[in-house]
C-alpha positions in Angstrom: 0.0 0.0 0.0 2.8 2.4 0.9 4.7 1.5 -2.2 1.6 2.3 -4.4 1.2 5.6 -2.6 4.8 6.5 -3.3 4.5 5.5 -6.9 1.3 7.6 -7.3 2.9 10.6 -5.7 6.0 10.3 -7.9 3.8 10.2 -11.0 1.9 13.2 -10.0 5.0 15.2 -9.2 6.7 14.2 -12.5 3.4 15.0 -14.4 3.4 18.5 -12.8 7.0 19.3 -13.8 6.3 20.4 -17.4 3.8 23.0 -16.2 6.2 24.2 -13.5 9.1 24.4 -15.9 7.2 25.4 -19.0 8.8 27.2 -21.9 8.8 30.9 -21.7 9.8 31.4 -25.3 12.2 34.0 -26.7 9.6 36.8 -26.5 9.6 36.4 -22.7 13.3 35.9 -22.3 14.8 38.4 -19.8 18.5 37.7 -20.5 20.3 40.1 -22.8 23.4 39.6 -24.7 26.6 41.5 -23.7 26.4 43.6 -26.8 22.7 44.5 -26.1 23.6 45.5 -22.5 26.5 47.7 -23.8 24.2 49.3 -26.3 21.6 50.1 -23.6 24.4 51.4 -21.4 25.5 53.7 -24.2 22.0 54.9 -24.6 21.8 55.7 -20.9 25.1 57.7 -21.2 23.6 59.6 -24.2 20.5 60.4 -22.3 22.6 61.8 -19.5 24.6 63.8 -22.1 27.9 62.1 -21.2 29.3 62.1 -24.7 32.7 60.7 -23.7 31.2 57.7 -21.9 28.7 57.2 -24.8 31.4 57.1 -27.4 33.8 55.0 -25.4 31.0 52.4 -24.7 30.0 52.3 -28.4 33.7 51.9 -29.5 34.1 49.1 -27.0 31.0 47.4 -28.3 32.3 47.7 -31.9 35.7 46.4 -31.0 34.6 43.4 -28.9 31.4 42.3 -30.6 31.9 43.4 -34.3 29.6 40.7 -35.7 26.7 41.8 -33.4 23.8 43.7 -34.8 24.3 46.1 -32.0 27.8 46.9 -33.3 26.2 47.9 -36.6 23.7 50.1 -34.7 26.5 51.6 -32.6 28.5 52.4 -35.8 25.4 54.1 -37.3 25.0 56.2 -34.1 28.6 57.2 -34.2 28.5 58.2 -37.9 25.2 60.1 -37.3 27.0 62.1 -34.6 29.8 63.0 -37.1 32.3 60.6 -35.6 34.5 58.2 -37.7 33.2 54.7 -38.2 34.9 52.1 -36.0 33.8 49.1 -38.0 35.3 50.5 -41.2 38.6 51.3 -39.4 38.8 47.8 -38.0 38.2 46.3 -41.5 40.8 48.6 -43.1 43.4 47.7 -40.5 42.8 44.0 -41.0 43.0 44.3 -44.8 46.2 46.3 -44.5 47.8 43.7 -42.3 46.9 40.8 -44.6 47.7 42.6 -47.8 51.0 44.1 -46.8 53.8 43.1 -49.2 56.5 40.8 -47.8 59.6 43.0 -47.2 62.0 40.1 -46.8 64.9 40.1 -49.3 
């Protein structure tokens, strides 16, 4: 009798688990990517009119997460503010280092 009760209780608890641990889905996700967090931080600096912190944060974002969509957004913000593009500079530096002629005799 006790064994049956334990089995029944176990089945009920395991049956309840999917409802308890249900999928939240990407629309309800509360985690942000590091690039997204940096972009939001830069927006906060911009709202507080701290241009140096805003630019530094966007440059850090471009440098460390260049393939992120937020890096592209950061670059657009910088260019719109009349500042040089960080993504283009990084690309030119990479191209220059790979296409440099060999100076060995």
